[in-house]
All heavy atoms as TSV, in Angstrom:
chain	resi	resn	atom	element	x	y	z
A	1	MET	N	N	0.852	-0.214	19.165
A	1	MET	CA	C	1.615	0.751	18.412
A	1	MET	C	C	1.767	0.292	16.954
A	1	MET	O	O	1.705	1.111	16.056
A	1	MET	CB	C	2.977	0.928	19.081
A	1	MET	CG	C	3.728	2.082	18.560
A	1	MET	SD	S	2.927	3.596	19.085
A	1	MET	CE	C	4.198	4.723	18.835
A	2	GLN	N	N	1.988	-1.003	16.748
A	2	GLN	CA	C	2.139	-1.540	15.400
A	2	GLN	C	C	0.862	-1.334	14.582
A	2	GLN	O	O	0.917	-1.019	13.395
A	2	GLN	CB	C	2.504	-3.032	15.454
A	2	GLN	CG	C	2.776	-3.658	14.104
A	2	GLN	CD	C	4.020	-3.097	13.440
A	2	GLN	OE1	O	4.899	-2.542	14.075
A	2	GLN	NE2	N	4.088	-3.260	12.131
A	3	THR	N	N	-0.290	-1.493	15.221
A	3	THR	CA	C	-1.562	-1.307	14.529
A	3	THR	C	C	-1.723	0.137	14.066
A	3	THR	O	O	-2.211	0.386	12.968
A	3	THR	CB	C	-2.733	-1.706	15.449
A	3	THR	OG1	O	-2.538	-3.052	15.882
A	3	THR	CG2	C	-4.060	-1.595	14.732
A	4	ALA	N	N	-1.288	1.072	14.868
A	4	ALA	CA	C	-1.368	2.485	14.491
A	4	ALA	C	C	-0.497	2.758	13.270
A	4	ALA	O	O	-0.898	3.493	12.363
A	4	ALA	CB	C	-0.946	3.366	15.652
A	5	ARG	N	N	0.679	2.153	13.215
A	5	ARG	CA	C	1.567	2.331	12.060
A	5	ARG	C	C	0.931	1.725	10.812
A	5	ARG	O	O	0.954	2.331	9.732
A	5	ARG	CB	C	2.924	1.690	12.327
A	5	ARG	CG	C	3.872	1.747	11.146
A	5	ARG	CD	C	5.222	1.129	11.499
A	5	ARG	NE	N	6.013	0.748	10.362
A	5	ARG	CZ	C	6.703	1.581	9.599
A	5	ARG	NH1	N	6.685	2.861	9.849
A	5	ARG	NH2	N	7.413	1.130	8.598
A	6	GLN	N	N	0.361	0.534	10.934
A	6	GLN	CA	C	-0.283	-0.107	9.792
A	6	GLN	C	C	-1.449	0.734	9.288
A	6	GLN	O	O	-1.630	0.888	8.080
A	6	GLN	CB	C	-0.764	-1.503	10.178
A	6	GLN	CG	C	0.347	-2.482	10.416
A	6	GLN	CD	C	-0.139	-3.779	11.035
A	6	GLN	OE1	O	-1.261	-3.868	11.522
A	6	GLN	NE2	N	0.710	-4.785	11.020
A	7	ASP	N	N	-2.230	1.283	10.203
A	7	ASP	CA	C	-3.338	2.143	9.821
A	7	ASP	C	C	-2.840	3.387	9.096
A	7	ASP	O	O	-3.445	3.832	8.121
A	7	ASP	CB	C	-4.160	2.549	11.035
A	7	ASP	CG	C	-4.997	1.424	11.606
A	7	ASP	OD1	O	-5.194	0.406	10.894
A	7	ASP	OD2	O	-5.448	1.553	12.748
A	8	ARG	N	N	-1.744	3.948	9.561
A	8	ARG	CA	C	-1.177	5.149	8.929
A	8	ARG	C	C	-0.699	4.853	7.511
A	8	ARG	O	O	-0.942	5.632	6.583
A	8	ARG	CB	C	-0.030	5.687	9.784
A	8	ARG	CG	C	0.654	6.877	9.219
A	8	ARG	CD	C	-0.264	8.093	9.256
A	8	ARG	NE	N	0.441	9.222	8.731
A	8	ARG	CZ	C	0.113	9.850	7.597
A	8	ARG	NH1	N	-0.921	9.474	6.909
A	8	ARG	NH2	N	0.807	10.863	7.175
A	9	VAL	N	N	-0.022	3.717	7.330
A	9	VAL	CA	C	0.453	3.341	5.997
A	9	VAL	C	C	-0.736	3.102	5.076
A	9	VAL	O	O	-0.747	3.558	3.921
A	9	VAL	CB	C	1.364	2.094	6.050
A	9	VAL	CG1	C	1.761	1.653	4.656
A	9	VAL	CG2	C	2.602	2.358	6.890
A	10	LEU	N	N	-1.760	2.411	5.553
A	10	LEU	CA	C	-2.941	2.142	4.738
A	10	LEU	C	C	-3.665	3.440	4.381
A	10	LEU	O	O	-4.090	3.627	3.242
A	10	LEU	CB	C	-3.882	1.184	5.459
A	10	LEU	CG	C	-5.066	0.669	4.644
A	10	LEU	CD1	C	-4.598	-0.036	3.382
A	10	LEU	CD2	C	-5.918	-0.248	5.486
A	11	ASP	N	N	-3.791	4.359	5.334
A	11	ASP	CA	C	-4.410	5.654	5.039
A	11	ASP	C	C	-3.630	6.401	3.966
A	11	ASP	O	O	-4.215	7.007	3.067
A	11	ASP	CB	C	-4.492	6.516	6.299
A	11	ASP	CG	C	-5.565	6.058	7.260
A	11	ASP	OD1	O	-6.469	5.308	6.830
A	11	ASP	OD2	O	-5.489	6.447	8.438
A	12	GLU	N	N	-2.320	6.358	4.050
A	12	GLU	CA	C	-1.484	7.022	3.042
A	12	GLU	C	C	-1.647	6.353	1.680
A	12	GLU	O	O	-1.678	7.023	0.655
A	12	GLU	CB	C	-0.017	7.001	3.489
A	12	GLU	CG	C	0.870	7.904	2.693
A	12	GLU	CD	C	0.591	9.385	2.898
A	12	GLU	OE1	O	0.112	9.776	3.973
A	12	GLU	OE2	O	0.859	10.157	1.959
A	13	ALA	N	N	-1.780	5.040	1.656
A	13	ALA	CA	C	-1.994	4.318	0.401
A	13	ALA	C	C	-3.336	4.690	-0.220
A	13	ALA	O	O	-3.446	4.796	-1.445
A	13	ALA	CB	C	-1.919	2.809	0.634
A	14	PHE	N	N	-4.348	4.910	0.590
A	14	PHE	CA	C	-5.647	5.367	0.079
A	14	PHE	C	C	-5.526	6.725	-0.596
A	14	PHE	O	O	-6.136	6.982	-1.624
A	14	PHE	CB	C	-6.681	5.481	1.205
A	14	PHE	CG	C	-7.423	4.226	1.495
A	14	PHE	CD1	C	-7.314	3.626	2.738
A	14	PHE	CD2	C	-8.239	3.637	0.546
A	14	PHE	CE1	C	-8.002	2.461	3.031
A	14	PHE	CE2	C	-8.933	2.474	0.829
A	14	PHE	CZ	C	-8.810	1.891	2.072
A	15	GLU	N	N	-4.726	7.605	-0.018
A	15	GLU	CA	C	-4.602	8.970	-0.528
A	15	GLU	C	C	-3.720	9.071	-1.762
A	15	GLU	O	O	-4.015	9.849	-2.658
A	15	GLU	CB	C	-4.053	9.893	0.568
A	15	GLU	CG	C	-4.991	10.072	1.727
A	15	GLU	CD	C	-6.310	10.714	1.337
A	15	GLU	OE1	O	-6.296	11.636	0.500
A	15	GLU	OE2	O	-7.346	10.275	1.864
A	16	THR	N	N	-2.638	8.322	-1.817
A	16	THR	CA	C	-1.656	8.551	-2.866
A	16	THR	C	C	-1.626	7.474	-3.940
A	16	THR	O	O	-1.437	7.784	-5.095
A	16	THR	CB	C	-0.249	8.677	-2.282
A	16	THR	OG1	O	0.069	7.462	-1.613
A	16	THR	CG2	C	-0.157	9.835	-1.324
A	17	ALA	N	N	-1.751	6.237	-3.557
A	17	ALA	CA	C	-1.718	5.097	-4.482
A	17	ALA	C	C	-0.461	5.079	-5.339
A	17	ALA	O	O	-0.496	4.750	-6.513
A	17	ALA	CB	C	-2.961	5.071	-5.362
A	18	ASP	N	N	0.667	5.448	-4.783
A	18	ASP	CA	C	1.922	5.300	-5.497
A	18	ASP	C	C	2.988	4.755	-4.552
A	18	ASP	O	O	2.739	4.534	-3.378
A	18	ASP	CB	C	2.358	6.595	-6.177
A	18	ASP	CG	C	2.701	7.702	-5.195
A	18	ASP	OD1	O	2.811	7.440	-3.991
A	18	ASP	OD2	O	2.847	8.841	-5.638
A	19	LEU	N	N	4.147	4.548	-5.086
A	19	LEU	CA	C	5.176	3.865	-4.313
A	19	LEU	C	C	6.026	4.790	-3.435
A	19	LEU	O	O	7.061	4.370	-2.954
A	19	LEU	CB	C	6.069	3.059	-5.252
A	19	LEU	CG	C	5.373	1.865	-5.895
A	19	LEU	CD1	C	6.324	1.154	-6.856
A	19	LEU	CD2	C	4.866	0.903	-4.852
A	20	HIS	N	N	5.593	6.015	-3.206
A	20	HIS	CA	C	6.361	6.857	-2.294
A	20	HIS	C	C	6.271	6.332	-0.867
A	20	HIS	O	O	6.997	6.781	0.010
A	20	HIS	CB	C	5.951	8.322	-2.407
A	20	HIS	CG	C	4.868	8.735	-1.491
A	20	HIS	ND1	N	3.548	8.537	-1.770
A	20	HIS	CD2	C	4.915	9.331	-0.264
A	20	HIS	CE1	C	2.823	8.981	-0.769
A	20	HIS	NE2	N	3.613	9.462	0.154
A	21	LEU	N	N	5.398	5.356	-0.653
A	21	LEU	CA	C	5.301	4.722	0.668
A	21	LEU	C	C	6.642	4.111	1.074
A	21	LEU	O	O	6.963	4.049	2.264
A	21	LEU	CB	C	4.239	3.623	0.655
A	21	LEU	CG	C	2.806	4.024	0.346
A	21	LEU	CD1	C	1.939	2.779	0.183
A	21	LEU	CD2	C	2.257	4.923	1.415
A	22	ILE	N	N	7.403	3.666	0.091
A	22	ILE	CA	C	8.704	3.050	0.371
A	22	ILE	C	C	9.606	4.055	1.083
A	22	ILE	O	O	10.206	3.742	2.116
A	22	ILE	CB	C	9.365	2.563	-0.938
A	22	ILE	CG1	C	8.523	1.454	-1.553
A	22	ILE	CG2	C	10.796	2.114	-0.697
A	22	ILE	CD1	C	8.924	1.090	-2.967
A	23	ARG	N	N	9.696	5.256	0.538
A	23	ARG	CA	C	10.546	6.280	1.141
A	23	ARG	C	C	9.954	6.833	2.430
A	23	ARG	O	O	10.666	7.053	3.399
A	23	ARG	CB	C	10.791	7.422	0.165
A	23	ARG	CG	C	11.828	7.081	-0.873
A	23	ARG	CD	C	12.114	8.254	-1.763
A	23	ARG	NE	N	11.049	8.245	-2.776
A	23	ARG	CZ	C	10.426	9.319	-3.215
A	23	ARG	NH1	N	10.741	10.495	-2.775
A	23	ARG	NH2	N	9.475	9.209	-4.117
A	24	LEU	N	N	8.651	7.041	2.427
A	24	LEU	CA	C	8.000	7.674	3.560
A	24	LEU	C	C	8.050	6.812	4.816
A	24	LEU	O	O	8.312	7.299	5.911
A	24	LEU	CB	C	6.544	7.990	3.212
A	24	LEU	CG	C	5.736	8.792	4.203
A	24	LEU	CD1	C	6.351	10.178	4.385
A	24	LEU	CD2	C	4.308	8.928	3.712
A	25	PHE	N	N	7.829	5.498	4.642
A	25	PHE	CA	C	7.760	4.606	5.797
A	25	PHE	C	C	8.924	3.622	5.900
A	25	PHE	O	O	8.999	2.853	6.842
A	25	PHE	CB	C	6.443	3.825	5.780
A	25	PHE	CG	C	5.243	4.702	5.968
A	25	PHE	CD1	C	4.463	5.064	4.891
A	25	PHE	CD2	C	4.914	5.190	7.219
A	25	PHE	CE1	C	3.366	5.881	5.052
A	25	PHE	CE2	C	3.820	6.011	7.396
A	25	PHE	CZ	C	3.037	6.365	6.312
A	26	GLY	N	N	9.802	3.614	4.900
A	26	GLY	CA	C	10.947	2.713	4.948
A	26	GLY	C	C	10.558	1.255	4.826
A	26	GLY	O	O	11.119	0.400	5.509
A	27	ILE	N	N	9.582	0.970	3.960
A	27	ILE	CA	C	9.129	-0.400	3.764
A	27	ILE	C	C	9.609	-0.900	2.406
A	27	ILE	O	O	10.018	-0.117	1.554
A	27	ILE	CB	C	7.587	-0.508	3.878
A	27	ILE	CG1	C	6.891	0.420	2.876
A	27	ILE	CG2	C	7.144	-0.202	5.289
A	27	ILE	CD1	C	5.373	0.355	2.905
A	28	SER	N	N	9.551	-2.191	2.198
A	28	SER	CA	C	9.995	-2.768	0.931
A	28	SER	C	C	8.955	-2.526	-0.157
A	28	SER	O	O	7.797	-2.198	0.120
A	28	SER	CB	C	10.240	-4.270	1.086
A	28	SER	OG	O	9.014	-4.938	1.286
A	29	ALA	N	N	9.355	-2.728	-1.394
A	29	ALA	CA	C	8.448	-2.532	-2.528
A	29	ALA	C	C	7.283	-3.513	-2.471
A	29	ALA	O	O	6.136	-3.140	-2.752
A	29	ALA	CB	C	9.204	-2.675	-3.839
A	30	SER	N	N	7.555	-4.745	-2.095
A	30	SER	CA	C	6.469	-5.732	-2.037
A	30	SER	C	C	5.464	-5.390	-0.934
A	30	SER	O	O	4.258	-5.553	-1.117
A	30	SER	CB	C	7.027	-7.139	-1.835
A	30	SER	OG	O	7.724	-7.235	-0.618
A	31	THR	N	N	5.944	-4.885	0.183
A	31	THR	CA	C	5.037	-4.469	1.252
A	31	THR	C	C	4.213	-3.269	0.812
A	31	THR	O	O	2.997	-3.217	1.051
A	31	THR	CB	C	5.830	-4.130	2.527
A	31	THR	OG1	O	6.579	-5.287	2.920
A	31	THR	CG2	C	4.917	-3.711	3.659
A	32	ALA	N	N	4.835	-2.317	0.145
A	32	ALA	CA	C	4.106	-1.149	-0.362
A	32	ALA	C	C	3.029	-1.575	-1.350
A	32	ALA	O	O	1.907	-1.057	-1.313
A	32	ALA	CB	C	5.073	-0.173	-1.017
A	33	MET	N	N	3.345	-2.531	-2.211
A	33	MET	CA	C	2.359	-3.007	-3.179
A	33	MET	C	C	1.192	-3.704	-2.482
A	33	MET	O	O	0.054	-3.594	-2.923
A	33	MET	CB	C	3.006	-3.935	-4.205
A	33	MET	CG	C	3.881	-3.204	-5.202
A	33	MET	SD	S	3.022	-1.859	-6.058
A	33	MET	CE	C	1.756	-2.749	-6.906
A	34	ARG	N	N	1.460	-4.405	-1.391
A	34	ARG	CA	C	0.367	-5.037	-0.651
A	34	ARG	C	C	-0.577	-3.998	-0.063
A	34	ARG	O	O	-1.796	-4.153	-0.108
A	34	ARG	CB	C	0.905	-5.947	0.455
A	34	ARG	CG	C	1.291	-7.307	-0.094
A	34	ARG	CD	C	1.614	-8.270	1.016
A	34	ARG	NE	N	3.075	-8.248	1.106
A	34	ARG	CZ	C	3.778	-8.301	2.214
A	34	ARG	NH1	N	3.180	-8.404	3.368
A	34	ARG	NH2	N	5.080	-8.264	2.174
A	35	TYR	N	N	-0.014	-2.911	0.466
A	35	TYR	CA	C	-0.857	-1.838	1.003
A	35	TYR	C	C	-1.650	-1.166	-0.113
A	35	TYR	O	O	-2.833	-0.867	0.051
A	35	TYR	CB	C	-0.012	-0.791	1.737
A	35	TYR	CG	C	0.314	-1.173	3.159
A	35	TYR	CD1	C	1.597	-1.555	3.513
A	35	TYR	CD2	C	-0.663	-1.140	4.144
A	35	TYR	CE1	C	1.903	-1.901	4.820
A	35	TYR	CE2	C	-0.368	-1.482	5.452
A	35	TYR	CZ	C	0.918	-1.862	5.787
A	35	TYR	OH	O	1.196	-2.210	7.075
A	36	ILE	N	N	-1.018	-0.905	-1.245
A	36	ILE	CA	C	-1.702	-0.269	-2.369
A	36	ILE	C	C	-2.808	-1.170	-2.899
A	36	ILE	O	O	-3.915	-0.714	-3.201
A	36	ILE	CB	C	-0.702	0.115	-3.470
A	36	ILE	CG1	C	0.204	1.241	-2.956
A	36	ILE	CG2	C	-1.420	0.528	-4.745
A	36	ILE	CD1	C	1.376	1.543	-3.850
A	37	THR	N	N	-2.541	-2.468	-2.985
A	37	THR	CA	C	-3.564	-3.417	-3.437
A	37	THR	C	C	-4.736	-3.460	-2.472
A	37	THR	O	O	-5.887	-3.516	-2.889
A	37	THR	CB	C	-2.950	-4.817	-3.594
A	37	THR	OG1	O	-1.882	-4.742	-4.545
A	37	THR	CG2	C	-3.974	-5.824	-4.070
A	38	ALA	N	N	-4.452	-3.410	-1.181
A	38	ALA	CA	C	-5.529	-3.412	-0.185
A	38	ALA	C	C	-6.339	-2.117	-0.257
A	38	ALA	O	O	-7.561	-2.135	-0.105
A	38	ALA	CB	C	-4.951	-3.582	1.211
A	39	ALA	N	N	-5.679	-1.021	-0.527
A	39	ALA	CA	C	-6.367	0.267	-0.573
A	39	ALA	C	C	-7.146	0.467	-1.860
A	39	ALA	O	O	-8.175	1.133	-1.870
A	39	ALA	CB	C	-5.352	1.400	-0.406
A	40	HIS	N	N	-6.660	-0.111	-2.961
A	40	HIS	CA	C	-7.277	0.094	-4.280
A	40	HIS	C	C	-7.418	-1.231	-5.035
A	40	HIS	O	O	-6.765	-1.432	-6.057
A	40	HIS	CB	C	-6.445	1.062	-5.112
A	40	HIS	CG	C	-6.271	2.394	-4.476
A	40	HIS	ND1	N	-7.254	3.347	-4.499
A	40	HIS	CD2	C	-5.242	2.920	-3.770
A	40	HIS	CE1	C	-6.829	4.415	-3.848
A	40	HIS	NE2	N	-5.623	4.177	-3.389
A	41	PRO	N	N	-8.265	-2.130	-4.576
A	41	PRO	CA	C	-8.389	-3.425	-5.256
A	41	PRO	C	C	-8.912	-3.302	-6.683
A	41	PRO	O	O	-8.612	-4.142	-7.525
A	41	PRO	CB	C	-9.363	-4.211	-4.375
A	41	PRO	CG	C	-10.094	-3.188	-3.603
A	41	PRO	CD	C	-9.157	-2.016	-3.447
A	42	GLU	N	N	-9.652	-2.247	-6.981
A	42	GLU	CA	C	-10.179	-2.074	-8.319
A	42	GLU	C	C	-9.090	-1.719	-9.337
A	42	GLU	O	O	-9.270	-1.871	-10.544
A	42	GLU	CB	C	-11.250	-0.971	-8.330
A	42	GLU	CG	C	-10.746	0.434	-8.155
A	42	GLU	CD	C	-10.389	0.831	-6.727
A	42	GLU	OE1	O	-10.566	0.043	-5.792
A	42	GLU	OE2	O	-9.915	1.974	-6.567
A	43	ARG	N	N	-7.953	-1.265	-8.887
A	43	ARG	CA	C	-6.866	-0.879	-9.770
A	43	ARG	C	C	-5.888	-2.009	-10.063
A	43	ARG	O	O	-4.990	-1.855	-10.876
A	43	ARG	CB	C	-6.091	0.286	-9.178
A	43	ARG	CG	C	-6.902	1.543	-9.139
A	43	ARG	CD	C	-6.040	2.675	-8.684
A	43	ARG	NE	N	-6.823	3.887	-8.588
A	43	ARG	CZ	C	-6.330	5.046	-8.221
A	43	ARG	NH1	N	-5.062	5.144	-7.914
A	43	ARG	NH2	N	-7.107	6.103	-8.157
A	44	THR	N	N	-6.017	-3.107	-9.388
A	44	THR	CA	C	-5.097	-4.217	-9.624
A	44	THR	C	C	-5.623	-5.064	-10.752
A	44	THR	O	O	-6.822	-5.319	-10.858
A	44	THR	CB	C	-4.920	-5.081	-8.355
A	44	THR	OG1	O	-6.187	-5.586	-7.974
A	44	THR	CG2	C	-4.343	-4.269	-7.219
A	45	SER	N	N	-4.737	-5.468	-11.606
A	45	SER	CA	C	-5.171	-6.298	-12.732
A	45	SER	C	C	-4.884	-7.763	-12.411
A	45	SER	O	O	-3.833	-8.105	-11.913
A	45	SER	CB	C	-4.437	-5.888	-14.000
A	45	SER	OG	O	-3.059	-6.111	-13.861
A	46	LYS	N	N	-5.830	-8.562	-12.700
A	46	LYS	CA	C	-5.691	-10.008	-12.533
A	46	LYS	C	C	-5.647	-10.624	-13.927
A	46	LYS	O	O	-6.526	-10.383	-14.742
A	46	LYS	CB	C	-6.871	-10.575	-11.760
A	46	LYS	CG	C	-7.088	-9.941	-10.421
A	46	LYS	CD	C	-6.458	-10.734	-9.347
A	46	LYS	CE	C	-6.854	-10.128	-8.024
A	46	LYS	NZ	N	-6.036	-10.457	-6.965
A	47	LEU	N	N	-4.635	-11.382	-14.184
A	47	LEU	CA	C	-4.515	-12.037	-15.464
A	47	LEU	C	C	-5.436	-13.255	-15.497
A	47	LEU	O	O	-5.497	-14.015	-14.531
A	47	LEU	CB	C	-3.068	-12.482	-15.716
A	47	LEU	CG	C	-2.059	-11.367	-15.848
A	47	LEU	CD1	C	-0.649	-11.941	-15.960
A	47	LEU	CD2	C	-2.358	-10.496	-17.050
A	48	PRO	N	N	-6.151	-13.433	-16.584
A	48	PRO	CA	C	-7.028	-14.613	-16.679
A	48	PRO	C	C	-6.190	-15.881	-16.744
A	48	PRO	O	O	-5.097	-15.894	-17.297
A	48	PRO	CB	C	-7.806	-14.391	-17.957
A	48	PRO	CG	C	-7.023	-13.416	-18.735
A	48	PRO	CD	C	-6.220	-12.610	-17.764
A	49	ARG	N	N	-6.718	-16.927	-16.188
A	49	ARG	CA	C	-5.993	-18.213	-16.207
A	49	ARG	C	C	-6.487	-19.091	-17.311
A	49	ARG	O	O	-7.510	-19.081	-17.783
A	49	ARG	CB	C	-6.177	-18.931	-14.891
A	49	ARG	CG	C	-5.466	-18.196	-13.787
A	49	ARG	CD	C	-5.600	-18.977	-12.501
A	49	ARG	NE	N	-4.933	-18.212	-11.467
A	49	ARG	CZ	C	-4.383	-18.734	-10.439
A	49	ARG	NH1	N	-4.390	-20.018	-10.264
A	49	ARG	NH2	N	-3.807	-17.985	-9.547
């Protein structure tokens, strides 16, 4: 059951790529950002070291 929920959140992150995941699924901001990063790695900026 947990895997189905994770898949649903990830699918939603693919479609929307915004933080409404917090309200929709009741998850924290950091968890929502992890899903968004997994769904859209090209949109995340990495600072050069």
